[in-house]
Every structure is written in C-alpha cells, then in structure tokens.
N, C-alpha and C positions, 0 to 999 in steps of 0.2 A: 956289513954291507947295506943291510936293510936300514939301519940307523943313520947311515950316511945319506941314504936316499931321502929318508924322511926329513933330515935336516935340510938337504938341497931343496926339496919341495917347500919347505917352510920359508927359507930364505927367498925362494922364487916367488911365492905368495906375497911376502912383505914388499918385495920390490914391485910386483904388479899393483899392490895396494898404494904405494907411494907414487907410482906413476898416475894411477887414477886420480889420487888426492891432488896431485900437481896440475892435471888436466882440468879437474872440477874447479880448482882455485883460479886457473887461467880464465875459464869460462865466466865465473863470478866477477872477476876483476874486469874482464872485457865488458860485460853487460854494465858494470858501474861506470866504467869509461864512457860508454855511448849514451848512458843516462845523464851524466854529469859534465860531458865534455862541453856542452852548450850552456855553460853555467859560470858562477863565480867561484873563486877559490877561497876557502876558509870560512869560518863562522862569522858572526856578528863582530865588528870591531868598533871599539869606542874610542874617540879622540877627545882631547880638551884643547881648545885654542882660545886663551883668555877667558872670557865669560861664556864662550860657546861650547856647549857639549854636543858632539856629533856622533850619532849611532849609525854606522853603516850596517843595516839590518841584514843585508845579503852578502857581507863582505865587501872589501875594497878592490881586490883584484878580479878581473873578468877576462874570460876567453869565450866568445860567443861565436856561434856558426848560424844563428837565426835571431830573430827579433825577441827581446827579453826585457822586462821591466824590473828594475831595482828599487828597493825602499831605503830612504835615508831620512833619519829624524834628527832635527836641530833644536836645542833649547838655549834660550838666552837668559842667563841668571842675573844679569846686570839690570840696573834701573834706568837704562837708556837704550835707544835703538842701536843696533849693530849691523854692519854691512860685511858681505862675504861674496865669494865667487866660487863656483864649482870648478874643479881642476881635473882635467884628464891628463895623465903623464904616461910616457913611454907607450904611446899609442902605435899600434902596428895593424895594418890593414885599413879598410875603408868602411865608412858608414855614416851615420847621422844619429842626433839625439833629440829628445824632446823632454823637457823638465815640466812636470804638472803638479800643481798644488790645488787641492779641492776640485780635481778633474778639469782645471783650466791651465792652458799652457802659459807658463811664466817666461820661458826662454828656450830657444832650440838652435840647432846649427849642425854644420858638417863635421865629421870626424875623419881625419886623414892622418897618415904617418907623421908623427911629430913627437918631440920630447915633452911638449907642454901645450895644452890647449885650454884657455879660460873661457867660462861663460859670461854673460852679462852680470853686473852687479845686482845683488838682491839685498833685502832688508828684512830684519825680524825685530818686532817691538820688544820693549822691556818685559821680562818675565813670561814671554810667549814661547810655545813650542810649535814646531811645523813639521809635518811628515810629507815628504816629496816622493813622487814616483818618477824615477828617471827611466825613460823608455829609450833603449838603444836598438837601432835598426842596422842590419847588415845582410847583404846578399851572399856573402862568402865567409869570411872570418874576420874578426876584429878582437884585439886584446889590448889591455892596459891596466892602469891603476886610477882609481877615482879618489878624490881628495876635496877638502873644503879649505879655502884660503881666506882668513879673517883680514879685514883692513880697518884701520881706525877711522878713516873719512870716506865717505861716498864720492865716487868720482862724478864731477858735474858733467853729466851727459849732455848731448846735444839737444835732446827732448827737453831736459830741465832748463837749459839755456833759453830755448824758445819760449817755454812757458813763463820764465822769469822776466822776459823782455816783452811780453804781451799780456794785455788784460783779456783774460778769457771770458767769453760771453756764453751764456746758456742757450741763446737763440739768435739767429740772424736778424738783421734789421728789416730785410725785404723777405718776401715769401719764396722759398725755395721751390723751383720748378715752375713757378708762375711769373715772377717778376725777375728782371735783370738786375745784376748788382753793379751799378755804375761807381758807387762810392766805396772807400776802404771800410769793410764791415769787420775787419779784424779776424782773430782767432776764435773759433766757435767750437764748443765741446759737443761731442756726439759719441756714438759707440760703434765699433765694428764687431767682426766675429770673435776677436779675442779679447777685447776690453775697451776702456775708454779711449776715444780717438779725438783729435783736434784738427780741424781743418781751416785753411785760409779761404776768405771769400771776398770778391769785389777788387777794387783798385788798390791792391796791397803793394807797399813799397819797401817792406823791410823783410822779404822772403827770399832775397838772392843768396845763392851759395856758389862759391868758385870751387870746382872740383875737376882734376884732370885738365887744367888750362882751358876749362869751358864754363860758361855761365848757366846756372840752373835755377829753378824756382821751387820752393818748398810747397808741396801740395798739402801734406798733412803729417801729423805724428800718428803712427799706426798704434793700434792697441797693445802691441808687444814692446813699444817704446822706440822702435826704429823710425827713422824719418824719411818719407817718401819724396823724391824729387823728380821733376820733369825737365828735360833740357829746354833752355829758353829759346833755342832756335830749332832747327830740323837737321836731320842727316843730309850729307851732301848728295846722297842717292835717294831716289824714291823707290818704293817697293810695294808688292801686293801682298795681301794676307794669305791667299792661296793662288795656286796655278793650276793649269790643266795637267801638269805633271805630278803635282802634289795638291790633291783636292781635299786633303785632311783639314777639318775645320777646328779640331782641337788645338789649343794654343801650342802645347809642348811638341806637337808633331807637324806643326804648320810652317809654311814658307817664311812667314814673318818672324817666327821664333828663330829660325836659322839665321835669318838676316840679322837680328839683333844680337845674337850670340857672336857673330863674326864682327859686328860693329863694337861690341864690348871688348872683345879681344884685342882688336886693332887700336882702340882709343884709350881703353881703361885697364888694359891687361896687367900693368904694374900696380894697380890700386885695388885689385879685387879683394885684398884683405880687409878693406874698409866697407865693402859692400855686402849687405845681408842677403842670404837667400830667403826671399820673402813670398807671401801668398799674393797672387794677383786673381782678380775675379774674371773667369773666362765664361761670360754669360751668353751662350749660344743655344739655350734651351727653348723647347717649343712643345706644344701639345700635339695630339693626333692630327689636328686640322691645320698644322703648320702656322698656328698663331704664336708668335715668339713672346716669351714672358716679359722681355724688356720692352717691347712695344707696347704691351698693356700697362706696365708699370711706369713708363716714362711718358708716353704720348696720351694714354687714356687717363690714367689716375694720378699723374703728376707727383709720384712719391719716390723720388731718388733716395738711395740709402747707402751708407758705408759697408753694412752687412751684405754679404754676397749672395744673390739669389740664384746664381749659376753654380759653376764648378770652380773651386779654389785650386790653383795650380801654383806649385813652388818653382821659383826661378829667380836668377840674379838679376834679370832684366825683363821688362814687359812694356805695357801700354796702360794708359788710364782707362778706366770704365767710363761709360757715358754718364753714369751717376756722379762720378767725381768731378767731370766737367761742369755739370749742371750745379752741383754744390759750390764750386768755385765762382759761379756768377752768370752762367749761360741760361738760356731757356730754349724751348723748341720751336719758337716762332720768329724771333728777331735776332739781329746782329748785335754784338757788344765789343766795341773797340776800347772799352775801358777797364775790363777786368784782367787780371795779371796773366791769364793764359793767352791773351791776344799779344801778338808782336807783329809790327808793321813789316818786319823783314822776311816773314814766312812767305815763300813762293807758292806753296801748295796747300790744298786742303789735306788735313792729317786724320789718320785712322785711329779709332779706339778699339777696345777689346770686346765690344758688346755688339751683338747681332741684332738687326732690326727685323729682318724677314728673310725668306729663302724657301728653298725646296731641296729634294735630294740631289746632292752634287753641286749646289749653288748657294751662296750666302751673301746678303747685303749687310753692310755694317753701318752703325752710327759713325759719322765722321764730323769733323769741325772745319768749317770754311776759313778762308784767310781773314774774313770780317768778323769772325767770332760767332757766326751763326751755325746751327746744326744742320747736317745733311743726313737723310734717312735711307735713300734708295740706290746707293753706290755699291755695285757689285764688287765683291772682295777680291776678284782677280785682276782689278784695274790698279795700276801703280799710282799711289798717292804718297803724300808726305808721311814722313815718320818722325815722331818725337819720343826718343827713349825715355823710359822711367826706370829709376833704380832706387833702392832703399839703403841709406847709410846705417851702419851698425849702431846699436844703442850705446856702446861705450865710448864713442868718439867725443873728444873734446874740441870745441870750436872757438875761434876768436873772431871779432868783427862786430857789426851791428845790423847785418842783413840788407843794408842799402846797396844800391848799385855801384856807389863809390867806395863801399867798405863791406863787401859781401862776407858772409861767414866763410871761413877757411879752416882747415884742420890744423890742430896744435900737434906737431909731430912729437 
C-alpha cells in the first residue's frame, strides 16, 4: 500500500512539473510575442532580379503596431544604370511610408488596404550598392510583404518631361524679391527642403496643365520629383483662413484646410490617385514680440526661399507660400500683370499660406491682389479668393507641350 502511495505521489509530482513547464513555456512564448509582434517575420531574405541583388535585412513580411524602420540593401552588378520600384503587396491596415537614403527622403506615400502599392521609380548606377531605410508609420496595425520590382527602362516622369522641354537656368534674369519679372525667365534651378527644385518665373507660356477638366499652371518641380500646380483661376466660392468659430491658425486644423478638402473631394475626387500627399509650408511663426518671421524675411531682407522657414505640413491640397509667389515674379511694392500667376479673370484677391502679422487669436496673411500686387494687412477671417494648389505624383506620364492650346495632359 505504501508503494502504491509512493508511485501515486511520484506521478502527481511529474504531472505538477509538466503543468509548471507548460505554464512557463506559455509565459516565455507570450513575452516573445509581445516583443516581436511589432516586427517583421523571418530573417534576412536575399533576392536576385536580373543584375540587381536585393537583401531585405529585416525580412520581407511585416506586421507592425507602431512605427518601425526596415533596412534594405541593393547592389547593381551590371555596367549600366538600372531602375526599380519598391513594392508593397497584400497590404492590410492603414499607414504611410518614407524611404530614406543617406538620411534624405527619396520617396514617400500612403499605405492603405491593397493587393499592390508601388513607389516612385528609383535608379542605381553601375556597380553601385545602396542601403535604404524604409520607415513605416501606423497608429494601429499594418501588415504586408515588401519587394523590389526591376524594370528595364525608366518611366519618363512628368518632371523629366518638363526638364527635357525647358532650358534650365542657374539663376533668374531679374533680382528675386526686388525686381518684377515681366518677361519669360524660364525654369530656374534652386533647392527646397528635400532636394533640387526647379521653379518657373515671369511671363511663362508653356506651363499649362489640363487636369480634372480644369486649367492649371506649373509652379515648380519639387525636390522629391512631384510637380506643384496652382489652379489658373479661383474656386467659385470665397473663403476665410480662420473663423470666429475656428480660430486655429495651423493649416491642418484651419477653416481654409477644411474648405480645400471639400473642394478637392467635389472636383477631383476621382483623380486623387494622381495627386501626391506633399509638404506645404505653413509659415505662421513669430518671436516673443509678435514679429513674424515671414515679415522680416520678405519685407525687410527680401530673401524668399523654397526651403520652409515655418512648419511643413503634409496634405493633398494647400496654398502657395508668399515665397513661391515672389519667386514666380511678384515683388512687395508693385503690381505685375505679366507674370503667369496673374489672370485677368480673377475677381478676388487670393490668400497664401504665409502670415504677415498678428496677435493672440488673430492673424493677418500675405495675399495677392487681382493686379498681381501683394497685400500684407488682410485679417485672415475675411473671405477672399482661393486658388487651390496640388502636387502631381512623380510617376505620371504626360503628353502635350504646355501651351494654352496644347496643355500637358495625363497619359492614361
């Protein structure tokens, strides 16, 4: 009887040990899950696509609950330049991405549920190696598979087409900020916060774009390769930047942003796949004495710039900065009915995204009068004309020559 009891105790202890072992294993696996659930699946994966060798240093599949950077290395073993695109497949969830090389953004965009999402075209020189950092952002959860798609020939982007059809100048003919630009000064190379940028100045006649059954004017090629357009006319309704009900001066929370989003949805809702989510310069900054930065930069020092001295906000639609207006050919003292931003059909002065002066709960903005002159003391809660600004994605192919009779149009 004693032997039976001993055996029973032994079996009982083994059962307890096994239960404890299972519980311990569950705890370990649980901790590993929480550690790696916001991660990629699998080890480094290496693919070969023609002459391109691609090393997904953090794996190809991802399932993220928070922001995460993934590393990818690409080597071109050929003796000629190669072109490729990053590919997101079987994306589930919502987020955005930003691809960086040498700490510089080369392309970025939104991620939403789709079987396939492709980035802009990229290039790699012969015998060159590049390591990218792909930053994925999400507020909830996003998962999918990352890939690289090789292509034999580069797509002729809209930016390429503009550069091929214009002689690029290193400097304008007239002095920006001081002189008016009455003549066609062409396409001028500069730099913005992302990279090389090219802006039109003066009486330009080959920067027309037909998009959404409306006529637009090209303002510039952005540093990321997208192309900035401004409506050649104005919206049918006037609007104010802020209201007594919504005194928020930050563009993304302002009344004018809500107005523009509604306009975008009503007029270009079927074409948003062509429109880039781009950075606009919301320059409403000031010092402790309420001296606004733009007032000093534009009216005192006369040094407009494409790089943003204020806050960069990302949006599908926005307004021009006062710097872009002056670079296009205006100045702070005189009217200009010759440069391309002037349109005799405009019925109202139109608002920019740049503040001139203000105080707590009030803001005056730089605006452009119907004669092409600048206005500086218009309070932002007064209704004024609105000229929407959008950015076409880098990958778009266009046909035409940019003249008013043959404007650039999208190749479907």
